[in-house]
C-alpha positions in Angstrom: -52.8 22.5 -19.6 -51.3 20.4 -22.3 -47.9 18.7 -21.5 -45.8 21.3 -23.4 -47.6 24.1 -21.5 -46.9 22.4 -18.2 -43.2 22.2 -19.0 -43.1 25.9 -20.1 -45.3 27.5 -17.5 -46.0 25.4 -14.4 -43.1 26.5 -12.2 -43.6 30.1 -13.2 -47.2 30.1 -12.0 -45.9 29.7 -8.4 -49.1 28.0 -7.1 -47.3 25.8 -4.6 -44.9 28.6 -3.6 -48.0 30.6 -2.5 -49.0 27.9 0.0 -45.4 27.4 1.2 -45.3 31.0 2.3 -48.6 30.9 4.1 -48.8 27.6 6.1 -45.4 27.8 7.8 -44.5 25.1 10.3 -46.9 22.6 8.7 -45.5 19.1 8.4 -44.2 18.2 4.9 -47.1 15.9 4.0 -49.7 18.5 5.1 -48.0 21.3 3.2 -47.8 19.1 0.1 -51.5 18.2 0.3 -52.5 21.9 0.7 -50.2 23.0 -2.1 -51.6 20.4 -4.4 -55.1 21.4 -3.4 -54.2 25.0 -4.2 -52.9 24.1 -7.6 -56.1 22.2 -8.3 -58.1 25.2 -7.2 -56.5 27.4 -9.8 -57.0 24.8 -12.5 -60.7 24.4 -11.5 -61.0 28.2 -11.7 -59.7 28.2 -15.2 -62.0 25.4 -16.3 -64.9 27.3 -14.8 -63.8 30.4 -16.8 -63.4 28.4 -20.0 -66.9 26.9 -19.6 -68.3 30.4 -19.4 -66.2 31.8 -22.3 -67.1 28.9 -24.6 -70.7 28.8 -23.6 -70.7 25.3 -22.0 -73.4 25.4 -19.4 -74.1 21.7 -19.6 -70.4 20.9 -19.0 -70.4 23.3 -16.0 -73.5 21.7 -14.5 -72.0 18.2 -14.9 -68.8 19.3 -13.2 -70.7 21.0 -10.4 -72.6 17.8 -9.6 -69.4 15.7 -9.7 -67.5 18.0 -7.4 -70.3 18.0 -4.8 -70.3 14.1 -5.0 -66.5 13.9 -4.7 -66.6 16.2 -1.7 -68.8 13.8 0.2 -67.2 10.5 -1.0 -63.7 11.3 -2.4 -62.4 7.7 -2.4 -65.2 6.7 -4.8 -63.9 9.3 -7.3 -60.2 8.6 -7.2 -60.3 7.1 -10.7 -62.9 9.4 -12.2 -62.9 9.8 -16.0 -62.5 13.6 -15.6 -58.9 14.3 -14.3 -60.1 17.4 -12.6 -62.6 15.4 -10.5 -60.0 12.6 -9.8 -57.4 15.2 -8.7 -59.9 16.8 -6.4 -60.7 13.5 -4.8 -57.0 12.7 -4.4 -56.3 16.0 -2.5 -59.4 15.5 -0.4 -58.4 12.0 0.7 -55.1 13.4 1.9 -56.6 16.5 3.6 -59.2 14.4 5.3 -56.5 12.2 6.9 -55.0 14.9 9.1 -57.7 15.9 11.5 -60.9 14.4 13.0 -64.1 13.7 11.1 -65.7 16.8 12.6 -63.1 19.0 10.8 -63.6 17.0 7.6 -67.4 17.6 7.7 -66.9 21.3 8.3 -64.4 21.6 5.4 -66.9 19.8 3.2 -69.7 22.1 4.2 -67.6 25.1 3.5 -66.6 23.8 0.1 -70.1 22.9 -0.9 -70.8 26.6 -0.4 -67.8 27.5 -2.6 -69.1 25.4 -5.4 -72.5 27.0 -5.2 -70.9 30.4 -5.2 -69.1 29.5 -8.4 -72.4 28.6 -9.9 -73.8 32.0 -9.0 -70.8 33.6 -10.6 -71.3 31.4 -13.7 -74.9 32.7 -14.0 -73.9 36.3 -13.4 -71.3 36.2 -16.1 -73.4 34.4 -18.6 -76.2 37.0 -18.1 -73.9 40.0 -17.9 -74.9 40.8 -14.3 -72.5 43.0 -12.4 -73.3 42.6 -8.6 -73.5 45.7 -6.5 -70.5 46.3 -4.3 -71.8 44.8 -1.0 -73.4 41.9 -2.8 -70.2 41.2 -4.6 -68.0 41.4 -1.5 -70.3 38.8 0.2 -70.1 36.5 -2.8 -66.3 37.0 -3.1 -65.8 35.6 0.4 -67.1 32.4 -1.0 -65.5 32.4 -4.5 -62.2 33.1 -2.9 -62.9 30.4 -0.3 -62.1 32.5 2.7 -63.2 29.8 5.2 -61.5 27.0 3.3 -58.0 28.6 3.6 -58.8 29.4 7.2 -59.8 25.8 8.0 -56.5 24.7 6.6 -54.7 26.8 9.2 -55.8 24.1 11.7 -54.4 21.3 9.5 -51.1 23.2 9.4 -51.1 23.6 13.2 -52.0 20.0 13.7 -55.1 20.6 15.8 -58.8 21.2 15.2 -59.9 24.3 17.1 -63.1 24.0 19.2 -66.0 26.0 17.9 -66.0 28.6 20.8 -62.3 29.3 19.9 -62.7 29.3 16.1 -65.8 31.5 16.3 -64.5 33.9 18.9 -64.8 37.4 17.5 -61.1 38.3 17.8 -59.9 35.1 16.0 -62.6 35.3 13.3 -62.0 39.0 12.6 -58.2 38.4 12.1 -59.0 35.5 9.8 -61.5 37.4 7.8 -59.2 40.4 7.3 -56.3 38.2 6.1 -58.6 36.7 3.5 -60.3 40.0 2.5 -56.8 41.5 1.8 -56.0 38.5 -0.4 -59.3 38.6 -2.3 -59.2 42.4 -2.9 -55.6 42.4 -3.8 -56.3 39.6 -6.2 -59.1 41.7 -7.8 -56.7 44.6 -8.1 -54.1 42.5 -9.9 -56.7 40.7 -12.0 -58.5 43.9 -13.1 -56.6 44.3 -16.5 -57.3 40.7 -17.4 -60.9 40.8 -16.4 -61.7 44.1 -18.1 -60.1 42.7 -21.3 -62.3 39.6 -21.0 -65.6 41.6 -20.4 -66.0 40.0 -17.0 -68.4 41.1 -14.3 -67.0 39.7 -11.1 -64.3 42.0 -9.8 -64.5 44.7 -7.1 -63.1 47.3 -9.5 -65.8 46.5 -12.1 -68.5 46.7 -9.4 -67.2 50.1 -8.3 -67.1 51.4 -11.9 -70.6 50.0 -12.8 -72.5 50.8 -9.6 -70.6 53.7 -8.0 -69.9 55.6 -11.2 -66.1 55.6 -10.6 -63.6 55.9 -13.5 -61.1 53.2 -13.9 -58.4 55.3 -12.2 -60.7 56.2 -9.3 -61.7 52.5 -8.9 -58.0 51.5 -8.7 -57.3 54.1 -6.1 -60.4 53.0 -4.1 -59.2 49.4 -4.2 -55.7 50.4 -3.1 -57.3 52.4 -0.2 -59.4 49.4 0.9 -56.4 47.1 0.7 -54.3 49.4 2.8 -57.2 49.8 5.3 -57.4 46.0 5.5 -53.7 45.8 6.5 -54.2 48.5 9.3 -57.3 46.7 10.6 -55.5 43.4 10.7 -52.7 44.7 12.8 -55.2 45.6 15.5 -57.2 42.3 15.1 -53.9 40.3 15.2 -53.0 41.8 18.6 -56.4 41.0 19.9 -56.3 37.4 18.6 -52.8 36.8 20.1 -54.0 38.2 23.5 -57.0 35.8 23.2 -54.7 32.9 22.5 -52.5 33.7 25.5 -55.6 33.6 27.7 -56.4 30.0 26.6 -53.3 28.8 28.5 -54.9 28.0 31.8 -52.0 26.0 33.2 -53.3 22.6 32.0 -51.7 20.6 29.2 -54.8 21.0 27.0 -54.8 24.8 27.6 -51.2 25.1 26.7 -51.5 23.1 23.5 -54.7 25.0 22.4 -53.0 28.3 23.1 -50.0 27.3 21.0 -52.2 26.1 18.1 -54.1 29.4 18.0 -50.9 31.4 18.1 -49.6 29.3 15.1 -52.8 29.9 13.2 -52.8 33.7 13.9 -49.1 34.0 12.9 -49.9 32.3 9.6 -52.7 34.7 9.0 -50.1 37.4 8.9 -48.1 35.4 6.4 -51.0 35.6 4.0 -50.2 39.3 3.4 -46.6 38.8 2.3 -47.3 35.6 0.5 -50.2 37.0 -1.6 -48.3 40.2 -2.4 -45.2 38.3 -3.6 -47.3 35.8 -5.5 -49.2 38.4 -7.6 -46.0 40.0 -8.7 -44.1 36.8 -9.4 -46.7 34.4 -10.9 -47.1 34.3 -14.6 -50.9 34.2 -14.0 -51.1 38.0 -13.8 -48.5 39.2 -16.3 -51.0 40.2 -18.9 -48.8 42.7 -20.7 -46.8 39.9 -22.0 -49.7 37.9 -23.4 -51.0 38.0 -27.0 -54.5 38.2 -25.6 -54.8 40.1 -22.3 -58.0 38.3 -21.4 -56.5 34.8 -21.7 -53.4 33.3 -20.1 -51.2 31.6 -22.7 -51.0 28.4 -20.8 -54.8 27.8 -20.8 -56.0 25.0 -23.0 -59.0 26.3 -24.9 -60.1 22.9 -26.1 -63.5 21.8 -24.9 -62.2 19.8 -22.0 -65.4 20.4 -20.1 -67.4 18.5 -22.8 -65.6 15.2 -22.3 
């Protein structure tokens, strides 16, 4: 975004507000780092989109390599020539300071997968490939970064969760449903923009292309899936909270672990209200007020990726 666009649009995009509504009870420095990372993620998503629209595969390949490198050695990239890479490194150095190296390594593994999923989306969009619904949903869990936002729940709670806790079916299902809701609701709100831009990566577009639904039918089906996700989460949330209570075995460690899991699960619930609010307040989705419904007015269309 050029400076005048930042002044005009930045606050109205509400990127940091979204995180403030999700990671409640996080210390200020943790919330700031997560909010900055979230803002970076949206900017990265727009760069990725512009590299596709303006046919810049070499620029995308270069950025992909740089992000993988920065993920493993962020301090080396703090002053990188590409501001997007430098900003990524900056947010990582802060996020990596809150929890043990084992959490950092897991976060890095998860984000390496996100970068590669973005590469698959790049190729699909360049080649005009609309993934079938189930294939799309599996890929969407990566492009929406389900496990990244879930990992960050632990940073907000101030404790790394042991693998048996984090991978327990009740905890993992609640976490997955909170993110599925967010991703599918995002697709619903992004559908007008993405249809206008001839995009191929959207649940509604997959339903239309592979299931033979009309636009109106696809919207109704997305609304049904989103509502079903809410209902399923309420059941999963109760199971996860019961699981958390059972972790309190009377020891100090058990009590602390139980409290951390309860904090994480409560914040999973916050994702529903935060995401709903964000999509109706952020200027990112108000396509009816744009000159071009496929392109947000704050996006800089210059060849930034070629620098």
